[in-house]
Kinemage of the C-alpha trace (Angstrom):
@kinemage 1
@onewidth
@group {chain A} dominant
@subgroup {mainchain}
@vectorlist {calphas} color= white
{ca met a 1} P 0.000 0.000 0.000
{ca asp a 2} L 1.249 3.486 -0.770
{ca cys a 3} L 0.401 6.767 0.938
{ca val a 4} L -2.300 7.689 -1.596
{ca asp a 5} L -4.135 4.409 -0.970
{ca phe a 6} L -3.701 4.902 2.782
{ca val a 7} L -5.303 8.364 2.721
{ca glu a 8} L -8.235 7.065 0.672
{ca leu a 9} L -8.923 4.339 3.252
{ca val a 10} L -8.578 6.321 6.503
{ca thr a 11} L -12.301 6.919 6.980
{ca glu a 12} L -13.190 3.284 6.341
{ca phe a 13} L -10.431 2.197 8.733
{ca leu a 14} L -11.689 4.443 11.511
{ca asp a 15} L -15.242 3.193 10.903
{ca gly a 16} L -14.048 -0.419 11.166
{ca ala a 17} L -15.331 -1.032 7.655
{ca leu a 18} L -12.195 -2.218 5.856
{ca pro a 19} L -12.092 -5.780 4.574
{ca glu a 20} L -9.583 -7.879 6.530
{ca gly a 21} L -6.910 -7.868 3.819
{ca asp a 22} L -7.102 -4.122 3.323
{ca glu a 23} L -6.987 -3.536 7.060
{ca arg a 24} L -3.855 -5.679 7.347
{ca arg a 25} L -2.148 -3.751 4.522
{ca phe a 26} L -3.280 -0.460 6.102
{ca ile a 27} L -1.740 -1.371 9.459
{ca glu a 28} L 1.448 -2.645 7.821
{ca his a 29} L 1.819 0.650 5.955
{ca leu a 30} L 1.108 2.588 9.131
{ca ala a 31} L 3.921 0.742 10.920
{ca glu a 32} L 6.397 1.769 8.210
{ca cys a 33} L 5.332 5.335 7.385
{ca ser a 34} L 5.638 8.097 9.969
{ca gly a 35} L 3.962 10.579 7.609
{ca cys a 36} L 0.810 8.475 7.449
{ca glu a 37} L 0.986 7.872 11.188
{ca asn a 38} L 0.933 11.651 11.668
{ca tyr a 39} L -1.899 11.998 9.144
{ca leu a 40} L -4.015 9.424 10.983
{ca asp a 41} L -3.349 11.146 14.308
{ca gln a 42} L -4.345 14.532 12.838
{ca phe a 43} L -7.482 12.973 11.362
{ca arg a 44} L -8.451 11.561 14.751
{ca gln a 45} L -7.823 14.922 16.430
{ca thr a 46} L -9.969 16.670 13.810
{ca ile a 47} L -12.819 14.225 14.357
{ca thr a 48} L -12.616 14.764 18.112
{ca ala a 49} L -12.572 18.546 17.798
{ca ala a 50} L -15.342 18.655 15.203
{ca gly a 51} L -17.476 16.315 17.274
{ca glu a 52} L -17.462 18.834 20.095
{ca leu a 53} L -18.762 21.687 17.938
{ca thr a 54} L -22.363 22.794 17.946
{ca gln a 55} L -24.223 24.941 15.423
{ca asp a 56} L -23.828 27.889 17.785
{ca asp a 57} L -20.031 27.474 17.822
{ca ile a 58} L -19.710 28.134 14.093
{ca ser a 59} L -20.279 31.641 12.847
{ca pro a 60} L -22.162 32.216 9.581
{ca ala a 61} L -18.951 33.616 8.068
{ca ala a 62} L -17.001 30.494 9.044
{ca lys a 63} L -19.706 28.245 7.595
{ca gln a 64} L -19.584 30.148 4.337
{ca gln a 65} L -15.793 29.989 4.253
{ca leu a 66} L -15.876 26.210 4.678
{ca leu a 67} L -18.535 25.805 2.012
{ca asp a 68} L -16.512 27.947 -0.388
{ca ala a 69} L -13.346 25.962 0.325
{ca phe a 70} L -15.003 22.620 -0.376
{ca arg a 71} L -17.210 23.746 -3.248
{ca gly a 72} L -14.282 23.694 -5.674
{ca trp a 73} L -12.781 20.486 -4.314
{ca arg a 74} L -12.813 17.546 -6.680
{ca gln a 75} L -11.546 14.068 -5.941
{ca thr a 76} L -9.189 12.871 -8.660
């Protein structure tokens, strides 16, 4: 598994939804790649922080800024 594949599978891994073979390759890659280890840790921290937010915590301007940032995003 390379880093691109790893990044594409992070959400499924955290949801416990990876097939056994993919999960094994994911964990093997994680053991060898400090960059992906950092990425996974940052992803977990983001999920934790975002899970603590409420609608009242996010200003209308911030909501619009996020929508604008993701509106142009395309997965390749």
